[in-house]
N, CA, C and O atoms as a Tinker XYZ file with bonds, in Angstrom:
   468  protein
     1  N      3.738000   16.359000   30.927000    73     2
     2  CA     2.523000   16.556000   30.160000    64     1     3
     3  C      2.623000   17.809000   29.292000    63     2     4     5
     4  O      2.043000   17.853000   28.207000    81     3
     5  N      3.346000   18.820000   29.753000    73     3     6
     6  CA     3.421000   20.065000   28.993000    64     5     7
     7  C      4.214000   19.902000   27.699000    63     6     8     9
     8  O      4.069000   20.712000   26.784000    81     7
     9  N      5.058000   18.857000   27.607000    73     7    10
    10  CA     5.806000   18.627000   26.367000    64     9    11
    11  C      4.868000   18.224000   25.231000    63    10    12    13
    12  O      5.147000   18.503000   24.065000    81    11
    13  N      3.777000   17.581000   25.562000    73    11    14
    14  CA     2.853000   17.082000   24.554000    64    13    15
    15  C      1.869000   18.141000   24.070000    63    14    16    17
    16  O      1.199000   17.950000   23.055000    81    15
    17  N      1.779000   19.244000   24.785000    73    15    18
    18  CA     0.853000   20.299000   24.381000    64    17    19
    19  C      1.291000   20.886000   23.039000    63    18    20    21
    20  O      0.458000   21.122000   22.164000    81    19
    21  N      2.579000   21.121000   22.877000    73    19    22
    22  CA     3.096000   21.646000   21.610000    64    21    23
    23  C      2.855000   20.682000   20.463000    63    22    24    25
    24  O      2.515000   21.100000   19.356000    81    23
    25  N      3.031000   19.391000   20.725000    73    23    26
    26  CA     2.795000   18.377000   19.696000    64    25    27
    27  C      1.318000   18.345000   19.321000    63    26    28    29
    28  O      0.972000   18.243000   18.144000    81    27
    29  N      0.453000   18.434000   20.323000    73    27    30
    30  CA    -0.990000   18.426000   20.054000    64    29    31
    31  C     -1.410000   19.661000   19.255000    63    30    32    33
    32  O     -2.236000   19.562000   18.347000    81    31
    33  N     -0.846000   20.814000   19.589000    73    31    34
    34  CA    -1.165000   22.034000   18.843000    64    33    35
    35  C     -0.688000   21.895000   17.403000    63    34    36    37
    36  O     -1.414000   22.242000   16.472000    81    35
    37  N      0.527000   21.391000   17.217000    73    35    38
    38  CA     1.068000   21.212000   15.870000    64    37    39
    39  C      0.227000   20.224000   15.070000    63    38    40    41
    40  O     -0.052000   20.467000   13.896000    81    39
    41  N     -0.185000   19.107000   15.686000    73    39    42
    42  CA    -1.029000   18.129000   14.995000    64    41    43
    43  C     -2.378000   18.743000   14.633000    63    42    44    45
    44  O     -2.909000   18.476000   13.555000    81    43
    45  N     -2.939000   19.563000   15.524000    73    43    46
    46  CA    -4.199000   20.241000   15.229000    64    45    47
    47  C     -4.059000   21.219000   14.073000    63    46    48    49
    48  O     -4.954000   21.320000   13.234000    81    47
    49  N     -2.940000   21.943000   14.021000    73    47    50
    50  CA    -2.702000   22.866000   12.913000    64    49    51
    51  C     -2.553000   22.111000   11.587000    63    50    52    53
    52  O     -3.055000   22.559000   10.556000    81    51
    53  N     -1.873000   20.986000   11.616000    73    51    54
    54  CA    -1.720000   20.178000   10.404000    64    53    55
    55  C     -3.074000   19.689000    9.915000    63    54    56    57
    56  O     -3.386000   19.783000    8.728000    81    55
    57  N     -3.873000   19.169000   10.831000    73    55    58
    58  CA    -5.207000   18.682000   10.468000    64    57    59
    59  C     -6.082000   19.826000    9.944000    63    58    60    61
    60  O     -6.786000   19.664000    8.947000    81    59
    61  N     -6.037000   20.973000   10.613000    73    59    62
    62  CA    -6.830000   22.125000   10.175000    64    61    63
    63  C     -6.373000   22.611000    8.805000    63    62    64    65
    64  O     -7.205000   22.978000    7.976000    81    63
    65  N     -5.069000   22.621000    8.553000    73    63    66
    66  CA    -4.566000   23.045000    7.251000    64    65    67
    67  C     -5.075000   22.126000    6.145000    63    66    68    69
    68  O     -5.482000   22.598000    5.083000    81    67
    69  N     -5.055000   20.821000    6.387000    73    67    70
    70  CA    -5.555000   19.877000    5.387000    64    69    71
    71  C     -7.029000   20.049000    5.110000    63    70    72    73
    72  O     -7.447000   20.061000    3.952000    81    71
    73  N     -7.825000   20.183000    6.160000    73    71    74
    74  CA    -9.272000   20.323000    5.994000    64    73    75
    75  C     -9.606000   21.649000    5.313000    63    74    76    77
    76  O    -10.428000   21.685000    4.397000    81    75
    77  N     -8.975000   22.737000    5.753000    73    75    78
    78  CA    -9.239000   24.044000    5.159000    64    77    79
    79  C     -8.789000   24.070000    3.693000    63    78    80    81
    80  O     -9.487000   24.630000    2.848000    81    79
    81  N     -7.654000   23.483000    3.385000    73    79    82
    82  CA    -7.173000   23.451000    1.996000    64    81    83
    83  C     -8.147000   22.712000    1.096000    63    82    84    85
    84  O     -8.458000   23.180000    0.001000    81    83
    85  N     -8.631000   21.567000    1.546000    73    83    86
    86  CA    -9.586000   20.806000    0.737000    64    85    87
    87  C    -10.907000   21.549000    0.587000    63    86    88    89
    88  O    -11.506000   21.538000   -0.488000    81    87
    89  N    -11.361000   22.191000    1.648000    73    87    90
    90  CA   -12.635000   22.923000    1.586000    64    89    91
    91  C    -12.526000   24.127000    0.653000    63    90    92    93
    92  O    -13.429000   24.367000   -0.149000    81    91
    93  N    -11.436000   24.887000    0.746000    73    91    94
    94  CA   -11.270000   26.059000   -0.110000    64    93    95
    95  C    -11.130000   25.643000   -1.570000    63    94    96    97
    96  O    -11.689000   26.292000   -2.454000    81    95
    97  N    -10.395000   24.574000   -1.829000    73    95    98
    98  CA   -10.250000   24.138000   -3.214000    64    97    99
    99  C    -11.577000   23.629000   -3.771000    63    98   100   101
   100  O    -11.856000   23.813000   -4.956000    81    99
   101  N    -12.395000   22.994000   -2.939000    73    99   102
   102  CA   -13.709000   22.538000   -3.410000    64   101   103
   103  C    -14.626000   23.714000   -3.723000    63   102   104   105
   104  O    -15.462000   23.633000   -4.622000    81   103
   105  N    -14.468000   24.797000   -2.986000    73   103   106
   106  CA   -15.308000   25.965000   -3.233000    64   105   107
   107  C    -14.843000   26.780000   -4.441000    63   106   108   109
   108  O    -15.671000   27.354000   -5.148000    81   107
   109  N    -13.549000   26.838000   -4.685000    73   107   110
   110  CA   -13.016000   27.718000   -5.723000    64   109   111
   111  C    -12.818000   27.052000   -7.077000    63   110   112   113
   112  O    -12.718000   27.751000   -8.086000    81   111
   113  N    -12.759000   25.752000   -7.132000    73   111   114
   114  CA   -12.472000   25.101000   -8.412000    64   113   115
   115  C    -13.680000   25.164000   -9.332000    63   114   116   117
   116  O    -14.819000   25.169000   -8.865000    81   115
   117  N    -13.441000   25.212000  -10.632000    73   115   118
   118  CA   -14.564000   25.184000  -11.563000    64   117   119
   119  C    -15.148000   23.780000  -11.641000    63   118   120   121
   120  O    -14.422000   22.788000  -11.593000    81   119
   121  N    -16.453000   23.714000  -11.759000    73   119   122
   122  CA   -17.122000   22.419000  -11.858000    64   121   123
   123  C    -17.742000   22.294000  -13.241000    63   122   124   125
   124  O    -18.809000   22.848000  -13.506000    81   123
   125  N    -17.068000   21.565000  -14.117000    73   123   126
   126  CA   -17.555000   21.335000  -15.478000    64   125   127
   127  C    -17.537000   19.838000  -15.752000    63   126   128   129
   128  O    -16.608000   19.337000  -16.386000    81   127
   129  N    -18.552000   19.117000  -15.283000    73   127   130
   130  CA   -18.549000   17.669000  -15.516000    64   129   131
   131  C    -18.697000   17.370000  -17.005000    63   130   132   133
   132  O    -19.458000   18.025000  -17.716000    81   131
   133  N    -17.961000   16.376000  -17.451000    73   131   134
   134  CA   -17.947000   15.982000  -18.854000    64   133   135
   135  C    -17.820000   14.461000  -18.871000    63   134   136   137
   136  O    -17.119000   13.898000  -18.030000    81   135
   137  N    -18.474000   13.791000  -19.797000    73   135   138
   138  CA   -18.363000   12.324000  -19.822000    64   137   139
   139  C    -16.926000   11.823000  -19.950000    63   138   140   141
   140  O    -16.577000   10.774000  -19.408000    81   139
   141  N    -16.094000   12.580000  -20.671000    73   139   142
   142  CA   -14.696000   12.167000  -20.821000    64   141   143
   143  C    -13.960000   12.314000  -19.496000    63   142   144   145
   144  O    -13.156000   11.458000  -19.125000    81   143
   145  N    -14.238000   13.398000  -18.788000    73   143   146
   146  CA   -13.590000   13.603000  -17.500000    64   145   147
   147  C    -14.047000   12.582000  -16.466000    63   146   148   149
   148  O    -13.273000   12.189000  -15.594000    81   147
   149  N    -15.283000   12.159000  -16.559000    73   147   150
   150  CA   -15.825000   11.228000  -15.581000    64   149   151
   151  C    -15.501000    9.770000  -15.908000    63   150   152   153
   152  O    -15.856000    8.873000  -15.143000    81   151
   153  N    -14.836000    9.528000  -17.028000    73   151   154
   154  CA   -14.463000    8.155000  -17.396000    64   153   155
   155  C    -13.395000    7.641000  -16.437000    63   154   156   157
   156  O    -12.713000    8.418000  -15.770000    81   155
   157  N    -13.262000    6.318000  -16.381000    73   155   158
   158  CA   -12.278000    5.712000  -15.492000    64   157   159
   159  C    -10.856000    6.108000  -15.852000    63   158   160   161
   160  O    -10.032000    6.357000  -14.972000    81   159
   161  N    -10.571000    6.165000  -17.142000    73   159   162
   162  CA    -9.228000    6.501000  -17.601000    64   161   163
   163  C     -9.300000    7.799000  -18.377000    63   162   164   165
   164  O     -9.948000    7.871000  -19.421000    81   163
   165  N     -8.638000    8.821000  -17.871000    73   163   166
   166  CA    -8.671000   10.116000  -18.522000    64   165   167
   167  C     -7.476000   10.284000  -19.460000    63   166   168   169
   168  O     -7.292000   11.356000  -20.037000    81   167
   169  N     -6.670000    9.248000  -19.618000    73   167   170
   170  CA    -5.463000    9.375000  -20.418000    64   169   171
   171  C     -5.726000    9.283000  -21.908000    63   170   172   173
   172  O     -4.807000    9.494000  -22.699000    81   171
   173  N     -6.926000    8.979000  -22.312000    73   171   174
   174  CA    -7.247000    8.912000  -23.719000    64   173   175
   175  C     -7.233000    7.507000  -24.281000    63   174   176   177
   176  O     -7.574000    7.312000  -25.447000    81   175
   177  N     -6.856000    6.543000  -23.501000    73   175   178
   178  CA    -6.841000    5.162000  -23.966000    64   177   179
   179  C     -8.113000    4.464000  -23.522000    63   178   180   181
   180  O     -8.557000    4.613000  -22.384000    81   179
   181  N     -8.672000    3.727000  -24.407000    73   179   182
   182  CA    -9.872000    2.971000  -24.051000    64   181   183
   183  C     -9.490000    1.791000  -23.162000    63   182   184   185
   184  O     -8.552000    1.057000  -23.474000    81   183
   185  N    -10.206000    1.606000  -22.065000    73   183   186
   186  CA    -9.895000    0.471000  -21.182000    64   185   187
   187  C    -10.430000   -0.835000  -21.755000    63   186   188   189
   188  O    -11.572000   -1.214000  -21.497000    81   187
   189  N     -9.599000   -1.518000  -22.532000    73   187   190
   190  CA   -10.002000   -2.803000  -23.100000    64   189   191
   191  C     -9.123000   -3.884000  -22.517000    63   190   192   193
   192  O     -7.964000   -3.640000  -22.181000    81   191
   193  N     -9.658000   -5.049000  -22.400000    73   191   194
   194  CA    -8.896000   -6.171000  -21.885000    64   193   195
   195  C     -8.991000   -6.269000  -20.377000    63   194   196   197
   196  O     -9.710000   -5.514000  -19.722000    81   195
   197  N     -8.246000   -7.219000  -19.849000    73   195   198
   198  CA    -8.264000   -7.446000  -18.404000    64   197   199
   199  C     -7.409000   -6.412000  -17.686000    63   198   200   201
   200  O     -6.455000   -5.871000  -18.245000    81   199
   201  N     -7.767000   -6.154000  -16.451000    73   199   202
   202  CA    -6.998000   -5.223000  -15.638000    64   201   203
   203  C     -5.810000   -5.912000  -14.974000    63   202   204   205
   204  O     -4.914000   -5.237000  -14.467000    81   203
   205  N     -5.790000   -7.212000  -14.970000    73   203   206
   206  CA    -4.709000   -7.949000  -14.323000    64   205   207
   207  C     -3.564000   -8.136000  -15.303000    63   206   208   209
   208  O     -3.475000   -9.159000  -15.982000    81   207
   209  N     -2.701000   -7.152000  -15.371000    73   207   210
   210  CA    -1.541000   -7.196000  -16.246000    64   209   211
   211  C     -0.334000   -7.554000  -15.387000    63   210   212   213
   212  O     -0.128000   -6.985000  -14.315000    81   211
   213  N      0.449000   -8.494000  -15.868000    73   211   214
   214  CA     1.631000   -8.879000  -15.103000    64   213   215
   215  C      2.788000   -7.950000  -15.447000    63   214   216   217
   216  O      3.184000   -7.826000  -16.606000    81   215
   217  N      3.318000   -7.302000  -14.420000    73   215   218
   218  CA     4.473000   -6.443000  -14.586000    64   217   219
   219  C      5.733000   -7.258000  -14.338000    63   218   220   221
   220  O      5.703000   -8.225000  -13.577000    81   219
   221  N      6.822000   -6.887000  -14.960000    73   219   222
   222  CA     8.079000   -7.572000  -14.655000    64   221   223
   223  C      8.453000   -7.362000  -13.190000    63   222   224   225
   224  O      8.193000   -6.301000  -12.624000    81   223
   225  N      9.046000   -8.346000  -12.598000    73   223   226
   226  CA     9.381000   -8.278000  -11.176000    64   225   227
   227  C     10.423000   -7.195000  -10.898000    63   226   228   229
   228  O     10.592000   -6.778000   -9.752000    81   227
   229  N     11.110000   -6.745000  -11.924000    73   227   230
   230  CA    12.102000   -5.684000  -11.756000    64   229   231
   231  C     11.515000   -4.401000  -11.199000    63   230   232   233
   232  O     12.188000   -3.679000  -10.464000    81   231
   233  N     10.250000   -4.107000  -11.546000    73   231   234
   234  CA     9.608000   -2.913000  -11.005000    64   233   235
   235  C      9.531000   -2.992000   -9.478000    63   234   236   237
   236  O      9.812000   -2.017000   -8.782000    81   235
   237  N      9.157000   -4.141000   -8.979000    73   235   238
   238  CA     9.011000   -4.313000   -7.533000    64   237   239
   239  C     10.362000   -4.311000   -6.840000    63   238   240   241
   240  O     10.497000   -3.772000   -5.741000    81   239
   241  N     11.349000   -4.900000   -7.463000    73   239   242
   242  CA    12.683000   -4.940000   -6.863000    64   241   243
   243  C     13.256000   -3.532000   -6.778000    63   242   244   245
   244  O     13.848000   -3.163000   -5.763000    81   243
   245  N     13.085000   -2.749000   -7.829000    73   243   246
   246  CA    13.571000   -1.365000   -7.795000    64   245   247
   247  C     12.840000   -0.587000   -6.710000    63   246   248   249
   248  O     13.455000    0.218000   -6.010000    81   247
   249  N     11.550000   -0.812000   -6.560000    73   247   250
   250  CA    10.792000   -0.126000   -5.507000    64   249   251
   251  C     11.293000   -0.526000   -4.121000    63   250   252   253
   252  O     11.418000    0.325000   -3.241000    81   251
   253  N     11.579000   -1.797000   -3.921000    73   251   254
   254  CA    12.089000   -2.249000   -2.620000    64   253   255
   255  C     13.473000   -1.681000   -2.338000    63   254   256   257
   256  O     13.764000   -1.295000   -1.206000    81   255
   257  N     14.317000   -1.625000   -3.342000    73   255   258
   258  CA    15.647000   -1.050000   -3.149000    64   257   259
   259  C     15.531000    0.435000   -2.821000    63   258   260   261
   260  O     16.270000    0.952000   -1.983000    81   259
   261  N     14.599000    1.118000   -3.488000    73   259   262
   262  CA    14.377000    2.529000   -3.174000    64   261   263
   263  C     13.943000    2.699000   -1.724000    63   262   264   265
   264  O     14.416000    3.605000   -1.039000    81   263
   265  N     13.056000    1.844000   -1.256000    73   263   266
   266  CA    12.592000    1.939000    0.131000    64   265   267
   267  C     13.738000    1.716000    1.104000    63   266   268   269
   268  O     13.825000    2.394000    2.127000    81   267
   269  N     14.620000    0.768000    0.793000    73   267   270
   270  CA    15.766000    0.505000    1.670000    64   269   271
   271  C     16.634000    1.747000    1.791000    63   270   272   273
   272  O     17.030000    2.115000    2.897000    81   271
   273  N     16.936000    2.397000    0.677000    73   271   274
   274  CA    17.784000    3.574000    0.744000    64   273   275
   275  C     17.037000    4.795000    1.275000    63   274   276   277
   276  O     17.662000    5.726000    1.781000    81   275
   277  N     15.735000    4.803000    1.168000    73   275   278
   278  CA    14.945000    5.849000    1.791000    64   277   279
   279  C     14.999000    5.715000    3.308000    63   278   280   281
   280  O     15.111000    6.709000    4.025000    81   279
   281  N     14.918000    4.486000    3.787000    73   279   282
   282  CA    15.047000    4.233000    5.226000    64   281   283
   283  C     16.438000    4.650000    5.701000    63   282   284   285
   284  O     16.587000    5.188000    6.798000    81   283
   285  N     17.446000    4.403000    4.880000    73   283   286
   286  CA    18.798000    4.835000    5.226000    64   285   287
   287  C     18.840000    6.343000    5.432000    63   286   288   289
   288  O     19.421000    6.820000    6.406000    81   287
   289  N     18.233000    7.091000    4.528000    73   287   290
   290  CA    18.232000    8.546000    4.652000    64   289   291
   291  C     17.457000    8.994000    5.888000    63   290   292   293
   292  O     17.857000    9.940000    6.566000    81   291
   293  N     16.356000    8.319000    6.178000    73   291   294
   294  CA    15.543000    8.701000    7.338000    64   293   295
   295  C     16.315000    8.504000    8.635000    63   294   296   297
   296  O     16.153000    9.289000    9.570000    81   295
   297  N     17.148000    7.476000    8.710000    73   295   298
   298  CA    17.892000    7.234000    9.944000    64   297   299
   299  C     19.211000    7.996000   10.003000    63   298   300   301
   300  O     19.631000    8.403000   11.086000    81   299
   301  N     19.870000    8.196000    8.877000    73   299   302
   302  CA    21.196000    8.807000    8.898000    64   301   303
   303  C     21.129000   10.310000    9.145000    63   302   304   305
   304  O     21.972000   10.848000    9.863000    81   303
   305  N     20.159000   10.990000    8.576000    73   303   306
   306  CA    20.120000   12.446000    8.716000    64   305   307
   307  C     19.932000   12.878000   10.175000    63   306   308   309
   308  O     20.680000   13.744000   10.629000    81   307
   309  N     18.975000   12.326000   10.934000    73   307   310
   310  CA    18.897000   12.724000   12.352000    64   309   311
   311  C     20.116000   12.259000   13.156000    63   310   312   313
   312  O     20.532000   12.921000   14.107000    81   311
   313  N     20.671000   11.134000   12.769000    73   311   314
   314  CA    21.852000   10.615000   13.465000    64   313   315
   315  C     23.020000   11.575000   13.346000    63   314   316   317
   316  O     23.755000   11.769000   14.314000    81   315
   317  N     23.208000   12.179000   12.181000    73   315   318
   318  CA    24.316000   13.117000   12.012000    64   317   319
   319  C     24.159000   14.355000   12.887000    63   318   320   321
   320  O     25.148000   14.978000   13.275000    81   319
   321  N     22.921000   14.707000   13.195000    73   319   322
   322  CA    22.696000   15.903000   14.006000    64   321   323
   323  C     23.033000   15.693000   15.478000    63   322   324   325
   324  O     23.369000   16.651000   16.176000    81   323
   325  N     22.948000   14.460000   15.958000    73   323   326
   326  CA    23.189000   14.203000   17.379000    64   325   327
   327  C     24.430000   13.347000   17.616000    63   326   328   329
   328  O     24.630000   12.846000   18.723000    81   327
   329  N     25.259000   13.173000   16.599000    73   327   330
   330  CA    26.393000   12.250000   16.713000    64   329   331
   331  C     27.349000   12.644000   17.825000    63   330   332   333
   332  O     27.794000   11.778000   18.579000    81   331
   333  N     27.674000   13.900000   17.950000    73   331   334
   334  CA    28.649000   14.312000   18.971000    64   333   335
   335  C     28.129000   14.097000   20.384000    63   334   336   337
   336  O     28.909000   13.815000   21.293000    81   335
   337  N     26.840000   14.223000   20.577000    73   335   338
   338  CA    26.301000   14.102000   21.936000    64   337   339
   339  C     26.079000   12.651000   22.356000    63   338   340   341
   340  O     26.013000   12.377000   23.554000    81   339
   341  N     25.961000   11.722000   21.427000    73   339   342
   342  CA    25.671000   10.340000   21.809000    64   341   343
   343  C     26.909000    9.470000   21.918000    63   342   344   345
   344  O     26.846000    8.405000   22.532000    81   343
   345  N     28.023000    9.878000   21.351000    73   343   346
   346  CA    29.275000    9.182000   21.556000    64   345   347
   347  C     29.605000    8.139000   20.506000    63   346   348   349
   348  O     28.882000    7.968000   19.524000    81   347
   349  N     30.725000    7.436000   20.737000    73   347   350
   350  CA    31.226000    6.487000   19.737000    64   349   351
   351  C     30.368000    5.230000   19.575000    63   350   352   353
   352  O     30.429000    4.584000   18.528000    81   351
   353  N     29.579000    4.870000   20.574000    73   351   354
   354  CA    28.729000    3.682000   20.437000    64   353   355
   355  C     27.702000    3.882000   19.326000    63   354   356   357
   356  O     27.399000    2.959000   18.570000    81   355
   357  N     27.173000    5.098000   19.238000    73   355   358
   358  CA    26.208000    5.392000   18.177000    64   357   359
   359  C     26.888000    5.385000   16.812000    63   358   360   361
   360  O     26.279000    5.001000   15.813000    81   359
   361  N     28.152000    5.810000   16.769000    73   359   362
   362  CA    28.882000    5.770000   15.503000    64   361   363
   363  C     29.022000    4.337000   15.016000    63   362   364   365
   364  O     28.796000    4.054000   13.840000    81   363
   365  N     29.390000    3.440000   15.905000    73   363   366
   366  CA    29.601000    2.044000   15.487000    64   365   367
   367  C     28.285000    1.341000   15.180000    63   366   368   369
   368  O     28.233000    0.462000   14.320000    81   367
   369  N     27.221000    1.729000   15.882000    73   367   370
   370  CA    25.910000    1.160000   15.552000    64   369   371
   371  C     25.475000    1.575000   14.152000    63   370   372   373
   372  O     24.956000    0.759000   13.389000    81   371
   373  N     25.688000    2.851000   13.816000    73   371   374
   374  CA    25.323000    3.307000   12.466000    64   373   375
   375  C     26.263000    2.715000   11.429000    63   374   376   377
   376  O     25.838000    2.422000   10.311000    81   375
   377  N     27.532000    2.535000   11.778000    73   375   378
   378  CA    28.458000    1.897000   10.836000    64   377   379
   379  C     27.993000    0.475000   10.533000    63   378   380   381
   380  O     28.068000    0.032000    9.387000    81   379
   381  N     27.517000   -0.236000   11.539000    73   379   382
   382  CA    26.984000   -1.589000   11.317000    64   381   383
   383  C     25.733000   -1.531000   10.445000    63   382   384   385
   384  O     25.572000   -2.349000    9.539000    81   383
   385  N     24.848000   -0.576000   10.710000    73   383   386
   386  CA    23.623000   -0.414000    9.926000    64   385   387
   387  C     23.943000   -0.127000    8.461000    63   386   388   389
   388  O     23.364000   -0.742000    7.565000    81   387
   389  N     24.860000    0.803000    8.217000    73   387   390
   390  CA    25.247000    1.140000    6.851000    64   389   391
   391  C     25.972000   -0.030000    6.204000    63   390   392   393
   392  O     25.834000   -0.258000    5.002000    81   391
   393  N     26.748000   -0.775000    6.995000    73   391   394
   394  CA    27.419000   -1.953000    6.454000    64   393   395
   395  C     26.430000   -3.013000    5.985000    63   394   396   397
   396  O     26.615000   -3.615000    4.928000    81   395
   397  N     25.383000   -3.239000    6.768000    73   395   398
   398  CA    24.355000   -4.217000    6.367000    64   397   399
   399  C     23.641000   -3.744000    5.103000    63   398   400   401
   400  O     23.384000   -4.540000    4.200000    81   399
   401  N     23.321000   -2.461000    5.036000    73   399   402
   402  CA    22.704000   -1.934000    3.818000    64   401   403
   403  C     23.668000   -2.010000    2.633000    63   402   404   405
   404  O     23.250000   -2.254000    1.501000    81   403
   405  N     24.943000   -1.800000    2.897000    73   403   406
   406  CA    25.940000   -1.928000    1.832000    64   405   407
   407  C     26.011000   -3.349000    1.306000    63   406   408   409
   408  O     26.163000   -3.559000    0.102000    81   407
   409  N     25.902000   -4.334000    2.202000    73   407   410
   410  CA    25.871000   -5.725000    1.750000    64   409   411
   411  C     24.639000   -5.984000    0.887000    63   410   412   413
   412  O     24.720000   -6.694000   -0.116000    81   411
   413  N     23.514000   -5.417000    1.269000    73   411   414
   414  CA    22.305000   -5.556000    0.458000    64   413   415
   415  C     22.471000   -4.911000   -0.904000    63   414   416   417
   416  O     22.024000   -5.463000   -1.910000    81   415
   417  N     23.116000   -3.737000   -0.950000    73   415   418
   418  CA    23.364000   -3.075000   -2.223000    64   417   419
   419  C     24.314000   -3.899000   -3.086000    63   418   420   421
   420  O     24.104000   -4.037000   -4.291000    81   419
   421  N     25.365000   -4.447000   -2.465000    73   419   422
   422  CA    26.319000   -5.263000   -3.222000    64   421   423
   423  C     25.630000   -6.511000   -3.776000    63   422   424   425
   424  O     25.898000   -6.915000   -4.908000    81   423
   425  N     24.755000   -7.117000   -2.993000    73   423   426
   426  CA    24.022000   -8.291000   -3.474000    64   425   427
   427  C     23.125000   -7.919000   -4.648000    63   426   428   429
   428  O     23.089000   -8.626000   -5.655000    81   427
   429  N     22.398000   -6.802000   -4.518000    73   427   430
   430  CA    21.514000   -6.370000   -5.606000    64   429   431
   431  C     22.320000   -6.043000   -6.855000    63   430   432   433
   432  O     21.884000   -6.342000   -7.967000    81   431
   433  N     23.478000   -5.440000   -6.686000    73   431   434
   434  CA    24.322000   -5.101000   -7.828000    64   433   435
   435  C     24.875000   -6.363000   -8.486000    63   434   436   437
   436  O     24.907000   -6.468000   -9.712000    81   435
   437  N     25.312000   -7.322000   -7.661000    73   435   438
   438  CA    25.876000   -8.561000   -8.190000    64   437   439
   439  C     24.826000   -9.383000   -8.938000    63   438   440   441
   440  O     25.136000  -10.040000   -9.933000    81   439
   441  N     23.598000   -9.343000   -8.460000    73   439   442
   442  CA    22.529000  -10.083000   -9.111000    64   441   443
   443  C     21.973000   -9.364000  -10.344000    63   442   444   445
   444  O     21.141000   -9.910000  -11.069000    81   443
   445  N     22.444000   -8.130000  -10.573000    73   443   446
   446  CA    21.982000   -7.376000  -11.738000    64   445   447
   447  C     20.627000   -6.728000  -11.541000    63   446   448   449
   448  O     19.957000   -6.384000  -12.515000    81   447
   449  N     20.213000   -6.555000  -10.290000    73   447   450
   450  CA    18.887000   -5.985000  -10.022000    64   449   451
   451  C     18.842000   -4.477000  -10.216000    63   450   452   453
   452  O     17.762000   -3.899000  -10.333000    81   451
   453  N     19.992000   -3.841000  -10.251000    73   451   454
   454  CA    20.025000   -2.389000  -10.421000    64   453   455
   455  C     20.098000   -1.975000  -11.885000    63   454   456   457
   456  O     20.088000   -0.782000  -12.190000    81   455
   457  N     20.171000   -2.938000  -12.789000    73   455   458
   458  CA    20.200000   -2.641000  -14.217000    64   457   459
   459  C     18.783000   -2.685000  -14.767000    63   458   460   461
   460  O     18.041000   -3.640000  -14.534000    81   459
   461  N     18.422000   -1.647000  -15.494000    73   459   462
   462  CA    17.088000   -1.578000  -16.067000    64   461   463
   463  C     17.086000   -2.314000  -17.400000    63   462   464   465
   464  O     17.828000   -1.958000  -18.316000    81   463
   465  N     16.253000   -3.336000  -17.503000    73   463   466
   466  CA    16.249000   -4.150000  -18.725000    64   465   467
   467  C     15.099000   -3.838000  -19.589000    63   466   468
   468  O     14.947000   -4.434000  -20.655000    81   467
């Protein structure tokens, strides 16, 4: 049970930091409401037409490929820190994991999904 006390304290500090940061910024920021600022789009373009615009599927594919390689980074970095203590079985498990991701990358490359059109 004592192992979780540190985690609970850290989670409480994170939550307190977020709440205090938002409260201080709300108190210190200037408040100058303006019709332009309160508009839905502050970029200067008038919102005309339908909001349902079809994007090319390439945007989604690039996002999915990014997520795959982000997951790779999330798993590989902690794995490198404990590799010596866990032994060769962990090495081969990660080699299989990276191999499967490599096959996915090769498929995406072969299909031309990594080229921006």
